[in-house]
C-alpha positions as CSV (number, residue, x, y, z in Angstrom):
1,M,0.0,0.1,0.0
2,T,1.0,3.6,-0.6
3,W,0.5,6.3,1.9
4,T,0.1,9.9,1.6
5,R,1.3,12.0,4.5
6,E,-2.3,12.9,5.2
7,A,-3.2,9.3,5.6
8,L,0.1,8.6,7.5
9,R,-0.5,11.2,9.9
10,A,-4.2,10.2,10.4
11,E,-3.1,6.6,11.1
12,I,-0.3,7.6,13.6
13,V,-2.7,9.9,15.5
14,R,-5.6,7.1,15.4
15,I,-2.8,4.5,17.0
16,L,-1.7,7.1,19.4
17,E,-5.1,8.2,20.6
18,E,-5.8,4.4,21.7
19,H,-2.3,4.3,23.6
20,R,-2.7,7.6,25.5
21,S,-2.9,7.3,29.1
22,T,-4.3,10.7,30.0
23,D,-7.5,11.8,29.0
24,D,-6.8,15.5,29.5
25,A,-3.9,15.6,27.2
26,P,-4.0,18.1,24.3
27,A,-5.1,17.3,20.7
28,I,-2.4,15.6,19.1
29,D,-0.3,17.6,16.8
30,D,3.4,17.3,15.8
31,H,4.8,18.9,18.9
32,T,3.1,16.6,21.2
33,H,5.4,14.7,23.3
34,L,4.7,11.0,23.5
35,S,5.6,10.7,27.2
36,G,4.9,14.0,28.5
37,D,1.9,14.9,26.9
38,L,0.4,11.6,26.1
39,G,1.6,9.7,29.2
40,I,3.1,7.0,26.7
41,D,5.6,5.0,29.1
42,S,8.1,2.4,27.7
43,L,5.7,-0.5,27.6
44,A,3.0,1.2,25.9
45,T,5.7,2.4,23.1
46,M,6.6,-1.1,22.4
47,E,2.7,-1.6,21.9
48,V,2.6,1.4,19.9
49,I,5.2,0.2,17.8
50,A,3.6,-3.2,17.2
51,D,0.7,-1.4,16.0
52,V,2.2,0.9,13.8
53,E,4.2,-2.2,12.4
54,D,1.0,-4.0,11.7
55,A,-0.8,-0.8,10.2
56,L,1.9,0.3,7.9
57,G,3.4,-3.0,7.0
58,V,7.2,-1.8,8.2
59,K,9.7,-3.0,10.5
60,I,10.9,-0.5,13.0
61,P,14.2,-1.2,14.8
62,V,14.0,-0.1,18.4
63,S,17.5,1.6,18.2
64,S,15.6,4.2,16.3
65,L,13.4,5.3,19.2
66,R,16.2,7.2,20.7
67,E,15.6,9.8,18.0
68,V,11.9,10.3,18.5
69,S,10.0,12.1,21.3
70,T,7.4,14.1,19.4
71,V,4.5,13.1,17.1
72,G,6.5,15.0,14.4
73,D,9.6,13.0,15.1
74,V,7.8,9.9,14.8
75,L,5.9,11.2,11.4
76,R,9.4,12.2,10.0
77,A,11.0,8.7,10.6
78,L,8.2,6.8,9.1
79,E,8.3,9.1,6.1
80,V,11.9,8.2,5.6
81,R,11.0,4.6,6.0
82,L,7.9,4.6,3.6
83,R,9.9,6.8,0.9
84,D,12.8,4.5,0.9
85,A,10.5,1.3,0.5
86,G,8.8,3.6,-2.3
87,R,5.6,3.3,-0.3
88,L,4.7,7.3,0.0
89,A,3.0,9.4,-2.5
């Protein structure tokens, strides 16, 4: 499947909404911090990764997690993976 940036963003937001641990967190945007704003801890991070891998059909190495702290970081990393695979429109 080929993804557009808009469809990718919508899918990531949907997945993160399912895993947020705080109901009073702000609306999710590129500046939203996974841990600080959404309350996603290390266990939830692994669950998010599994859901993203299933939804997008990509493999995400755990080592790449050191480089992400916001939703924008996640989107940029996934865009690179999908573009490299020829799956980003």
